[in-house]
Structures are given as C-alpha cells and as structure tokens.
Backbone as CSV, one residue per row, in Angstrom:
resi,resn,N_x,N_y,N_z,CA_x,CA_y,CA_z,C_x,C_y,C_z
1,UNK,-14.471,-21.760,-3.053,-13.494,-20.933,-2.896,-13.732,-19.895,-1.817
2,UNK,-12.706,-19.408,-1.124,-12.685,-18.350,-0.188,-12.910,-16.922,-0.878
3,UNK,-13.519,-16.067,-0.123,-13.938,-14.700,-0.587,-12.417,-14.078,-1.009
4,UNK,-12.321,-13.236,-1.900,-11.171,-12.573,-2.181,-10.895,-11.610,-1.023
5,UNK,-9.572,-11.122,-0.862,-9.146,-10.452,0.211,-9.766,-9.067,0.286
6,UNK,-9.730,-8.490,-0.926,-10.455,-7.110,-0.984,-11.490,-7.116,-1.927
7,UNK,-12.682,-6.645,-1.720,-13.977,-6.675,-2.685,-14.549,-5.283,-2.654
8,UNK,-14.489,-4.467,-3.801,-15.121,-3.331,-3.873,-16.254,-3.291,-4.817
9,UNK,-17.500,-2.889,-4.477,-18.635,-2.902,-5.193,-19.225,-1.475,-5.456
10,UNK,-19.279,-0.845,-6.690,-19.694,0.415,-6.785,-19.512,1.439,-5.815
11,UNK,-18.205,1.497,-5.548,-17.664,2.356,-4.561,-17.610,3.988,-5.059
12,UNK,-18.233,4.629,-4.150,-18.313,6.350,-4.539,-17.722,6.927,-3.351
13,UNK,-17.120,8.130,-3.665,-16.513,9.045,-2.547,-16.834,10.379,-3.278
14,UNK,-17.580,11.091,-2.581,-17.954,12.559,-3.066,-17.623,13.426,-1.861
15,UNK,-16.885,14.724,-2.376,-16.633,15.632,-1.513,-17.384,16.970,-1.882
16,UNK,-17.636,17.735,-0.903,-18.186,19.092,-1.212,-17.211,20.215,-1.197
17,UNK,-16.964,20.811,-2.355,-15.793,21.774,-2.159,-16.574,23.169,-2.940
18,UNK,-16.436,24.137,-1.972,-16.953,25.227,-2.453,-18.338,25.439,-3.046
19,UNK,-19.221,24.578,-2.407,-20.582,24.492,-2.648,-20.890,23.498,-3.818
20,UNK,-19.809,22.833,-4.472,-19.941,21.963,-5.402,-19.478,20.551,-5.122
21,UNK,-20.174,19.419,-5.633,-19.798,18.135,-5.200,-18.938,17.592,-6.174
22,UNK,-17.585,17.141,-5.643,-16.650,16.691,-6.430,-16.677,14.968,-6.269
23,UNK,-16.831,14.288,-7.357,-16.894,12.850,-7.556,-15.557,12.335,-7.515
24,UNK,-14.905,12.237,-6.466,-13.543,11.617,-6.633,-13.383,10.198,-6.911
25,UNK,-14.371,9.339,-6.482,-14.509,7.970,-7.022,-15.920,7.758,-7.566
26,UNK,-16.358,7.238,-8.591,-17.513,7.269,-9.160,-17.912,5.870,-9.720
27,UNK,-18.199,4.916,-8.695,-18.549,3.728,-9.034,-17.488,2.625,-9.367
28,UNK,-16.691,2.530,-8.383,-15.371,1.737,-8.574,-15.762,0.358,-8.118
29,UNK,-15.484,-0.788,-8.820,-15.696,-2.052,-8.616,-14.504,-2.991,-9.132
30,UNK,-13.943,-3.719,-8.058,-12.983,-4.775,-8.509,-12.811,-5.517,-7.085
31,UNK,-11.992,-6.597,-7.277,-11.730,-7.495,-6.187,-10.099,-7.930,-6.399
32,UNK,-9.555,-8.237,-5.171,-8.199,-8.558,-5.254,-8.080,-9.998,-4.391
33,UNK,-7.477,-10.921,-5.143,-7.360,-12.230,-4.382,-6.218,-12.202,-3.305
34,UNK,-6.072,-12.967,-2.457,-5.134,-13.348,-1.592,-3.815,-13.602,-2.364
35,UNK,-2.751,-13.050,-2.065,-1.405,-13.385,-2.838,-1.225,-12.736,-4.093
36,UNK,-2.029,-11.720,-4.597,-1.915,-10.938,-5.763,-0.834,-9.732,-5.592
37,UNK,-0.228,-9.371,-6.520,0.536,-8.191,-6.475,0.007,-7.190,-7.663
38,UNK,-0.704,-5.973,-7.162,-1.384,-5.255,-7.941,-1.109,-3.763,-7.880
39,UNK,-0.877,-3.087,-9.129,-0.769,-1.528,-9.066,-1.981,-0.935,-9.222
40,UNK,-2.124,0.133,-8.623,-3.315,1.104,-8.833,-2.662,2.125,-9.524
41,UNK,-2.856,2.550,-10.803,-2.151,3.459,-11.419,-3.106,4.529,-12.031
42,UNK,-2.567,5.719,-12.140,-3.456,6.897,-12.651,-2.724,8.180,-12.413
43,UNK,-3.017,9.141,-13.280,-2.502,10.543,-13.196,-3.033,11.314,-11.880
44,UNK,-2.500,12.404,-11.711,-3.122,13.296,-10.657,-4.459,13.578,-10.965
45,UNK,-5.260,13.563,-9.930,-6.705,13.850,-10.282,-7.644,12.696,-10.737
46,UNK,-6.928,11.442,-10.740,-7.697,10.393,-11.371,-8.398,9.561,-10.273
47,UNK,-8.275,9.814,-8.910,-8.888,9.326,-7.899,-8.137,8.237,-7.059
48,UNK,-6.760,7.898,-7.504,-6.068,6.924,-6.795,-5.657,7.228,-5.389
49,UNK,-5.600,8.423,-5.152,-5.142,8.826,-3.679,-6.316,8.681,-2.849
50,UNK,-7.479,8.899,-3.464,-8.859,8.788,-2.495,-9.040,7.259,-2.236
51,UNK,-8.780,6.600,-3.469,-8.962,5.013,-3.360,-8.136,4.481,-2.273
52,UNK,-6.741,4.986,-2.476,-5.644,4.457,-1.431,-6.170,4.750,0.011
53,UNK,-6.717,5.908,0.207,-7.285,6.353,1.537,-8.313,5.276,2.114
54,UNK,-9.208,4.825,1.051,-10.339,3.933,1.445,-9.819,2.568,1.689
55,UNK,-8.852,2.169,0.839,-8.312,0.798,0.941,-7.521,0.688,2.273
56,UNK,-6.837,1.748,2.795,-6.094,1.923,3.943,-6.904,2.004,5.087
57,UNK,-8.290,2.121,5.000,-9.141,2.436,6.179,-9.023,3.895,6.764
58,UNK,-8.378,4.698,6.055,-8.110,6.171,6.450,-9.278,6.945,6.287
59,UNK,-10.260,6.496,5.391,-11.421,7.122,5.101,-12.599,5.984,4.743
60,UNK,-13.823,6.575,4.694,-14.659,5.633,4.320,-15.698,5.965,3.374
61,UNK,-16.272,5.132,2.319,-16.829,5.805,1.260,-18.234,6.272,1.347
62,UNK,-18.469,7.213,0.556,-19.894,7.710,0.577,-21.110,6.983,0.393
63,UNK,-20.870,5.817,-0.693,-21.738,4.793,-0.852,-20.912,3.756,-1.437
64,UNK,-21.638,2.462,-1.496,-20.904,1.352,-2.050,-20.313,0.502,-1.060
65,UNK,-19.563,-0.571,-1.264,-19.260,-1.583,-0.346,-17.711,-1.796,-0.573
66,UNK,-17.116,-1.672,0.586,-15.677,-2.248,0.848,-15.534,-3.301,1.890
67,UNK,-15.191,-4.442,1.303,-14.884,-5.399,2.363,-13.394,-5.858,2.327
68,UNK,-12.846,-5.893,3.608,-11.434,-6.252,3.766,-11.286,-7.581,4.564
69,UNK,-10.764,-8.596,4.011,-10.833,-9.830,4.814,-11.998,-10.246,5.390
70,UNK,-13.214,-9.910,4.689,-14.380,-10.333,5.240,-15.280,-9.179,6.222
71,UNK,-14.495,-8.085,6.368,-15.161,-7.177,7.294,-15.480,-6.013,6.364
72,UNK,-16.903,-5.615,6.535,-17.434,-4.565,5.824,-16.974,-3.266,6.524
73,UNK,-16.247,-2.345,5.703,-15.720,-1.143,6.256,-16.701,-0.084,6.459
74,UNK,-17.751,-0.201,5.755,-18.698,1.014,5.864,-19.336,0.852,7.227
75,UNK,-19.521,2.077,8.057,-20.169,1.987,9.176,-19.393,2.041,10.440
76,UNK,-18.198,1.348,10.196,-17.280,1.161,11.563,-16.799,2.207,12.067
77,UNK,-16.933,2.148,13.451,-16.355,3.448,14.251,-14.743,3.795,14.045
78,UNK,-14.385,4.929,14.318,-13.203,5.103,14.226,-12.235,4.370,15.107
79,UNK,-12.670,3.862,16.107,-11.715,2.758,16.816,-11.502,1.515,16.212
80,UNK,-12.782,1.029,15.651,-12.620,-0.217,14.941,-11.840,-0.171,13.477
81,UNK,-11.988,1.095,12.822,-11.136,1.228,11.773,-9.701,1.241,12.180
82,UNK,-9.226,1.842,13.251,-8.024,1.961,13.708,-7.303,0.501,13.933
83,UNK,-8.286,-0.139,14.539,-7.905,-1.711,14.898,-7.737,-2.408,13.582
84,UNK,-8.482,-2.250,12.471,-8.436,-2.861,11.346,-7.110,-2.603,10.593
85,UNK,-6.878,-1.356,10.627,-5.598,-0.785,10.031,-4.339,-1.420,10.681
86,UNK,-4.459,-1.511,12.021,-3.391,-1.983,12.769,-2.981,-3.537,12.423
87,UNK,-3.965,-4.186,12.210,-4.085,-5.712,12.188,-3.874,-6.141,10.680
88,UNK,-4.643,-5.555,9.748,-4.811,-6.001,8.432,-3.960,-5.421,7.399
89,UNK,-3.427,-4.206,7.677,-2.733,-3.630,6.748,-1.354,-2.931,7.104
90,UNK,-0.480,-3.172,6.321,1.120,-2.706,6.282,1.250,-1.634,5.562
91,UNK,1.476,-0.293,6.023,1.458,0.913,5.090,3.190,0.953,4.758
92,UNK,3.298,1.354,3.483,4.719,1.699,2.838,4.518,3.156,2.365
93,UNK,5.279,3.983,2.781,5.078,5.356,2.286,6.324,5.845,1.502
94,UNK,6.070,6.811,0.448,6.991,7.416,-0.256,8.209,7.953,0.620
95,UNK,7.723,8.774,1.879,8.678,9.401,2.623,9.136,8.690,3.754
96,UNK,9.090,7.370,3.805,9.529,6.500,4.741,8.894,6.415,6.107
97,UNK,8.621,7.894,6.674,8.011,7.970,7.801,8.618,7.243,9.097
98,UNK,9.907,7.346,9.110,10.649,6.677,10.260,10.856,7.671,11.413
99,UNK,10.917,7.149,12.617,11.221,8.156,13.709,12.726,8.513,13.621
100,UNK,13.122,9.602,13.630,14.636,9.814,13.364,15.618,9.502,14.431
101,UNK,15.112,9.581,15.472,16.023,9.345,16.859,15.782,7.815,17.196
102,UNK,15.057,7.044,16.584,14.853,5.597,17.041,15.694,4.821,16.022
103,UNK,16.249,3.684,16.534,16.947,2.843,15.773,15.961,1.910,14.723
104,UNK,16.520,1.338,13.967,15.644,0.590,12.932,14.951,-0.532,13.536
105,UNK,15.446,-1.017,14.622,14.720,-1.991,15.394,13.431,-1.568,16.239
106,UNK,13.720,-0.249,16.653,12.466,0.355,17.412,11.758,0.777,16.533
107,UNK,11.937,1.286,15.336,11.055,1.753,14.311,10.093,0.553,13.826
108,UNK,10.741,-0.517,13.546,9.924,-1.737,13.335,9.082,-2.206,14.472
109,UNK,9.492,-2.084,15.588,8.645,-2.614,16.812,7.232,-1.899,17.019
110,UNK,7.343,-0.602,16.458,6.296,0.369,16.879,4.928,-0.209,16.667
111,UNK,4.735,-0.847,15.537,3.088,-1.173,15.320,2.859,-2.352,16.410
112,UNK,3.850,-3.050,17.005,3.643,-4.269,17.798,3.463,-3.534,19.350
113,UNK,4.096,-2.242,19.566,3.930,-1.559,20.803,2.439,-1.232,21.020
114,UNK,1.842,-0.681,19.854,0.384,-0.228,19.696,-0.518,-1.464,20.028
115,UNK,-0.121,-2.745,19.669,-0.913,-3.900,19.912,-0.778,-4.494,21.339
116,UNK,-0.004,-3.778,21.999,0.331,-4.295,23.580,1.217,-5.512,23.762
117,UNK,1.995,-5.896,22.621,2.728,-7.143,22.677,3.995,-6.955,23.494
118,UNK,4.197,-7.958,24.402,5.247,-7.764,25.204,6.747,-7.511,24.772
119,UNK,7.584,-6.930,25.347,8.798,-6.532,24.850,9.700,-7.566,24.297
120,UNK,9.922,-8.726,24.905,10.617,-9.793,24.261,9.997,-10.168,22.912
121,UNK,8.730,-10.369,23.041,8.112,-11.072,21.780,8.168,-10.149,20.585
122,UNK,7.964,-8.744,20.924,7.856,-7.842,19.894,9.444,-7.600,19.320
123,UNK,10.243,-7.650,20.104,11.878,-7.570,19.738,12.107,-8.675,18.738
124,UNK,11.828,-9.791,18.987,12.193,-11.004,18.342,11.505,-10.956,16.992
125,UNK,10.216,-10.487,16.938,9.383,-10.477,15.591,9.898,-9.189,14.774
126,UNK,10.348,-8.227,15.475,10.879,-6.941,14.648,12.218,-7.443,14.094
127,UNK,13.111,-8.302,14.871,14.530,-8.747,14.388,14.361,-9.625,13.099
128,UNK,13.117,-10.663,13.209,12.788,-11.367,12.120,12.320,-10.737,10.860
129,UNK,11.590,-9.518,11.060,11.256,-8.802,9.819,12.348,-8.011,9.327
130,UNK,13.303,-7.559,10.076,14.367,-6.739,9.494,15.267,-7.817,8.562
131,UNK,15.424,-9.076,9.267,16.247,-9.886,8.612,15.590,-10.392,7.267
132,UNK,14.305,-10.359,7.190,13.593,-10.797,5.890,13.732,-9.773,4.809
133,UNK,14.196,-8.515,4.973,14.400,-7.368,4.147,15.900,-7.202,3.856
134,UNK,16.734,-8.202,4.474,18.200,-8.120,4.254,18.844,-6.924,5.125
135,UNK,18.305,-6.642,6.345,18.901,-5.763,7.218,19.247,-6.329,8.717
136,UNK,19.666,-7.496,8.704,19.992,-8.121,10.024,21.265,-7.442,10.619
137,UNK,21.937,-6.732,9.672,23.225,-6.169,10.432,23.196,-4.580,10.547
138,UNK,21.785,-4.181,10.301,21.540,-2.706,10.374,20.417,-2.306,11.493
139,UNK,20.226,-3.255,12.366,19.037,-3.333,13.254,19.216,-1.997,14.207
140,UNK,20.546,-1.716,14.755,20.650,-0.698,15.643,21.133,0.728,15.058
141,UNK,21.042,0.763,13.649,21.410,2.016,13.194,20.163,3.010,12.982
142,UNK,20.411,4.198,13.111,19.274,5.251,13.036,19.062,5.647,11.578
143,UNK,17.979,6.199,11.117,17.667,6.521,9.985,18.899,7.183,9.251
144,UNK,19.465,8.349,9.879,20.320,9.173,9.236,21.823,8.348,9.028
145,UNK,21.826,7.214,9.326,23.009,6.315,9.271,22.672,5.312,8.251
146,UNK,21.544,5.500,7.555,21.127,4.288,6.671,21.054,5.064,5.144
147,UNK,21.186,4.343,4.199,20.826,4.966,2.970,19.282,4.988,2.601
148,UNK,18.938,5.627,1.470,17.593,5.700,1.155,16.741,4.215,0.892
149,UNK,17.655,3.498,0.268,17.133,2.170,-0.005,16.933,1.344,1.372
150,UNK,17.878,1.640,2.151,17.833,0.998,3.535,16.714,1.452,4.425
151,UNK,16.441,2.767,4.282,15.408,3.387,5.027,14.046,2.801,4.551
152,UNK,13.932,2.794,3.063,12.641,2.022,2.679,12.414,0.476,3.111
153,UNK,13.710,-0.171,3.135,13.771,-1.678,3.719,13.218,-1.497,5.104
154,UNK,13.592,-0.542,5.959,13.041,-0.566,7.442,11.658,-0.323,7.376
155,UNK,11.133,0.596,6.465,9.799,0.813,6.408,8.923,-0.366,5.996
156,UNK,9.683,-1.142,5.068,8.732,-2.223,4.603,8.788,-3.259,5.739
157,UNK,9.910,-3.480,6.542,9.954,-4.469,7.675,8.859,-4.006,8.536
158,UNK,8.602,-2.732,8.947,7.691,-2.222,9.936,6.265,-2.618,9.368
159,UNK,5.946,-2.337,8.097,4.830,-2.769,7.368,4.618,-4.386,7.533
160,UNK,5.666,-5.142,7.621,5.547,-6.631,7.592,5.313,-7.163,8.924
161,UNK,5.875,-6.561,9.896,6.089,-7.072,11.190,4.942,-7.581,11.983
162,UNK,3.724,-6.911,11.621,2.402,-7.248,12.205,1.582,-8.599,11.519
163,UNK,2.216,-8.918,10.589,1.641,-10.035,9.681,0.388,-9.868,9.145
164,UNK,0.260,-8.438,8.346,-0.997,-7.875,7.930,-1.500,-8.736,6.694
165,UNK,-2.648,-8.585,6.472,-3.254,-9.322,5.222,-2.865,-8.770,3.844
166,UNK,-2.385,-7.284,3.765,-1.940,-6.810,2.628,-0.904,-5.789,2.982
167,UNK,0.055,-5.445,2.185,0.969,-4.266,2.191,0.326,-3.350,1.180
168,UNK,0.069,-1.963,1.607,-0.370,-0.973,0.775,0.773,0.092,0.600
169,UNK,1.253,0.171,-0.561,2.643,0.923,-0.772,2.161,2.113,-1.556
170,UNK,2.345,3.369,-1.176,2.123,4.484,-1.966,3.502,5.002,-2.371
171,UNK,3.592,5.070,-3.834,4.680,5.606,-4.317,5.922,5.218,-3.770
172,UNK,6.347,4.005,-3.689,7.357,3.261,-2.603,8.844,3.725,-3.301
173,UNK,8.867,4.057,-4.464,10.236,4.293,-5.150,10.222,5.928,-5.456
174,UNK,9.444,6.539,-5.048,9.401,8.121,-5.411,10.371,8.834,-5.022
175,UNK,11.052,8.705,-3.746,12.261,9.209,-3.230,13.569,8.623,-3.510
176,UNK,13.659,7.523,-4.374,14.973,6.865,-4.623,15.376,7.043,-6.026
177,UNK,16.589,6.822,-6.037,17.057,6.934,-7.567,16.916,5.672,-8.293
178,UNK,16.942,5.618,-9.561,16.400,4.357,-10.404,17.013,3.114,-9.941
179,UNK,18.384,3.087,-9.409,18.907,1.720,-9.164,18.185,1.330,-7.990
180,UNK,18.489,2.127,-6.927,17.714,1.851,-5.625,16.286,1.456,-5.702
181,UNK,15.323,2.228,-6.443,14.318,1.834,-6.634,13.889,0.432,-7.121
182,UNK,14.771,0.098,-8.290,14.857,-1.274,-8.773,14.925,-2.277,-7.784
183,UNK,15.762,-2.207,-6.718,16.181,-2.938,-5.753,14.802,-3.129,-4.851
184,UNK,14.038,-2.008,-4.476,12.760,-2.136,-3.657,11.942,-2.916,-4.594
185,UNK,11.745,-2.605,-5.959,10.615,-3.566,-6.799,11.062,-4.977,-6.611
186,UNK,12.261,-5.199,-6.695,12.644,-6.708,-6.630,12.370,-7.292,-5.428
187,UNK,12.505,-6.497,-4.206,12.018,-7.054,-2.935,10.704,-7.216,-2.925
188,UNK,9.956,-6.179,-3.440,8.458,-6.518,-3.314,8.080,-7.814,-4.264
189,UNK,8.766,-7.979,-5.279,8.537,-9.291,-6.108,8.739,-10.546,-5.154
190,UNK,9.941,-10.390,-4.517,10.304,-11.502,-3.596,9.201,-11.756,-2.443
191,UNK,8.805,-10.693,-1.925,7.811,-10.807,-0.893,6.475,-11.276,-1.357
192,UNK,6.006,-11.035,-2.710,5.031,-11.673,-3.144,5.014,-12.902,-3.430
193,UNK,6.426,-13.437,-3.871,6.581,-14.775,-4.094,6.302,-15.570,-2.794
194,UNK,6.722,-14.895,-1.716,6.548,-15.539,-0.385,4.967,-15.500,0.072
195,UNK,4.124,-14.985,-0.753,2.644,-15.075,-0.366,2.079,-13.774,0.142
196,UNK,2.809,-12.741,0.133,2.143,-11.434,0.620,1.409,-10.840,-0.484
197,UNK,0.162,-10.331,-0.174,-0.572,-9.527,-0.826,-0.049,-8.212,-0.916
198,UNK,0.196,-7.503,-2.082,0.710,-6.220,-2.282,-0.035,-5.323,-3.186
199,UNK,-0.581,-4.085,-2.680,-1.210,-3.259,-3.487,-0.466,-2.041,-3.551
200,UNK,0.110,-1.543,-4.819,1.051,-0.409,-4.874,0.541,0.631,-5.802
201,UNK,0.393,1.630,-5.142,-0.433,2.910,-5.774,0.720,3.800,-6.457
202,UNK,0.665,4.186,-7.673,1.641,4.813,-8.301,1.142,5.540,-9.708
203,UNK,1.719,6.678,-10.214,1.412,7.463,-11.208,2.268,6.972,-12.443
204,UNK,3.340,6.180,-12.120,4.438,5.926,-13.094,4.017,4.372,-13.799
205,UNK,3.589,4.545,-15.405,3.420,3.455,-15.904,4.486,2.333,-15.814
206,UNK,5.844,2.744,-15.877,6.991,1.826,-15.939,6.812,0.990,-14.574
207,UNK,6.263,1.475,-13.549,6.293,0.803,-12.261,5.117,-0.248,-12.258
208,UNK,4.006,0.438,-12.990,2.712,-0.598,-13.123,3.184,-1.651,-14.046
209,UNK,4.001,-1.400,-14.894,4.260,-2.570,-15.897,4.896,-3.700,-15.330
210,UNK,5.725,-3.450,-14.218,6.391,-4.491,-13.340,5.568,-5.305,-12.855
211,UNK,4.312,-4.901,-12.468,3.283,-5.800,-11.614,2.546,-6.696,-12.559
212,UNK,2.184,-7.904,-12.002,1.398,-8.720,-12.577,0.185,-8.499,-13.101
213,UNK,-0.444,-7.496,-12.285,-1.828,-6.922,-12.724,-1.934,-5.291,-12.333
214,UNK,-2.424,-4.532,-13.143,-2.635,-3.250,-12.752,-4.233,-2.823,-13.081
215,UNK,-4.527,-1.902,-12.290,-5.798,-1.293,-12.351,-5.596,0.078,-12.692
216,UNK,-6.157,0.627,-13.819,-5.924,1.967,-14.128,-7.253,2.997,-13.826
217,UNK,-7.177,4.009,-13.188,-8.184,4.880,-12.889,-8.193,6.258,-13.748
218,UNK,-9.173,6.787,-13.971,-9.303,7.784,-14.768,-10.524,8.723,-14.367
219,UNK,-10.545,9.855,-13.904,-11.805,10.572,-13.463,-12.730,9.855,-12.588
220,UNK,-12.085,8.957,-11.518,-12.673,8.373,-10.351,-13.358,7.012,-10.978
221,UNK,-12.855,6.644,-12.123,-13.595,5.295,-12.654,-12.314,4.378,-13.013
222,UNK,-12.664,3.203,-13.041,-11.681,2.104,-13.548,-11.760,2.143,-15.188
223,UNK,-10.768,2.358,-15.904,-10.759,2.426,-17.345,-9.812,1.327,-17.815
224,UNK,-9.329,0.526,-16.916,-8.489,-0.620,-17.331,-8.123,-1.607,-16.282
225,UNK,-8.273,-2.878,-16.391,-7.666,-3.790,-15.453,-7.256,-5.032,-16.139
226,UNK,-6.119,-5.341,-16.047,-5.430,-6.530,-16.564,-3.978,-6.716,-16.318
227,UNK,-3.238,-7.451,-17.158,-1.611,-7.423,-16.818,-1.038,-6.162,-16.830
228,UNK,-0.069,-5.963,-15.913,0.641,-4.771,-15.739,1.102,-4.095,-16.995
229,UNK,1.670,-4.910,-17.830,2.474,-4.431,-18.879,1.305,-3.943,-20.122
230,UNK,0.212,-4.446,-20.058,-0.810,-4.018,-20.815,-1.534,-2.679,-20.520
231,UNK,-1.821,-2.656,-19.145,-2.441,-1.482,-18.540,-1.441,-0.260,-18.647
232,UNK,-0.155,-0.574,-18.451,0.623,0.536,-18.602,0.851,1.089,-20.146
233,UNK,0.782,0.083,-20.950,0.881,0.593,-22.254,-0.442,1.456,-22.770
234,UNK,-1.490,1.128,-22.034,-2.788,1.864,-22.341,-2.627,3.247,-21.694
235,UNK,-1.728,3.536,-20.607,-1.612,4.772,-20.319,-0.899,5.662,-21.022
236,UNK,0.293,4.969,-21.746,1.189,5.698,-22.535,0.353,6.000,-23.824
237,UNK,-0.554,5.059,-24.377,-1.450,5.420,-25.498,-2.149,6.627,-25.471
238,UNK,-2.775,6.722,-24.052,-3.594,7.858,-23.762,-2.678,9.139,-23.662
239,UNK,-1.474,9.178,-23.309,-0.726,10.231,-23.260,-0.255,10.840,-24.638
240,UNK,-0.365,10.051,-25.677,0.106,10.435,-26.881,-1.000,11.240,-27.598
241,UNK,-0.744,12.427,-28.094,-1.710,13.388,-28.790,-2.229,12.683,-30.075
242,UNK,-3.392,12.888,-30.332,-4.186,12.318,-31.509,-3.519,13.098,-32.737
C-alpha cells in the first residue's frame, strides 16, 4: 500500500510568550489517506489554528515529523516550503481573499501565474475549475458582483486549479448564512466523491458531524479521532456541565 498523503508523528509546536513556553501542539500523531474528507475540530485555544498552519506549510514544527505526499516538511527552506504550498495545497479561507478588482477568472488563474504557466493554458485550466464548481456563467464577474456563496465557489475553484494533493479549508462557511453554507458543504461532498482529499478546520461540531471523519483537539492534543458524527457528539458532551 502507498504511504498516506499526510503523516504526523509526535508533532510539537512550542512558542515563547512573555518568558513562558506555550505548548500549542503537544505530541499530535495521525495520518490521512488520499481521498479522505476529514474535519479538524476544536474550541479556541485547542491548537487547531497552529495545526492548520503546519498542515499548510505556513509554519514548521518545533519537533516531530510531518510528511506531505512523501516530503518531510521539517528543515525545508522557505523557498521549498513556498513551492510545496503552491503545488500540493489548495487553500480555502473563511474571508474568501479574492482580489476585488479582478474577475473570477483572473482570481482563479493567480496560482498558475505564480507557477509561470503560459497564459492560454492557465486560462483554459481556470475556466475548467470554475465550471467544476458551477460558475461557468460567472467567469467575468468581479467579487462585488457575486453573492457570498459564489465568492466562496470562486475561492474553491482557485484552490482546485493547480490540482493540489489536498484542499485545506479554514472555517469555509463562517461568513455565510446557513443555507449558503449548506450549499458549500454539499460542494465539498461532491468534490470528495470526485477523489479530492479535503481537510476542513472548524470549531463547529455540526460541521464536523457532516464529515466522514473528524479529529478533535483539546489543549494541543488529539482527544478523539473517528466518524464525524461521533466526534461531534463527543464535543457536545464535553460542553455540557457535569
């Protein structure tokens, strides 16, 4: 069998704040296979944002091992990390992070510009990505001409356009109303059925419950790993006073 796409072994991330050492992650270990749809869930201060930064190669661990698609992230130069992010990871953010004056098509092309792809090829690839999220008729609209759900679909198309190993989504429904958020989750379900690996970071148990698998963090440690609906229920149980 091939190696899982993501492998974490005894991952630690420590920060020094005011002369004290903060253990943001304290020995996190798990793996994610290609084609999985996994939620990383936890309350504020649980370590999920730190873990997201490590998974996204925006930061490196203090100790432990993180392998992404066979590459050991520890010790990579900033340039190599940037290259890994561009080729292996598609980011989806809560705030969309679209260029306001650029069309949907131009926004989606952007990662391919950084790769140096010729204009005609990247335009065709961006058009295909937008069509895959249901925006074939909105390619030349700017963000202020799109609804919140459409903006998030543009952001998802941008994440998909470079054919990354995984999509890393940070609270992707956080700025959307409930019905639009439901549309985005259904889109993630569809993309996962097409074979995309999706890691969704959230503080919402209801969102984690929609994922086939969830990993719960608390105080920088994994305290639950299993079917999303079970791990979401674990979070609800922890929230009920004894």
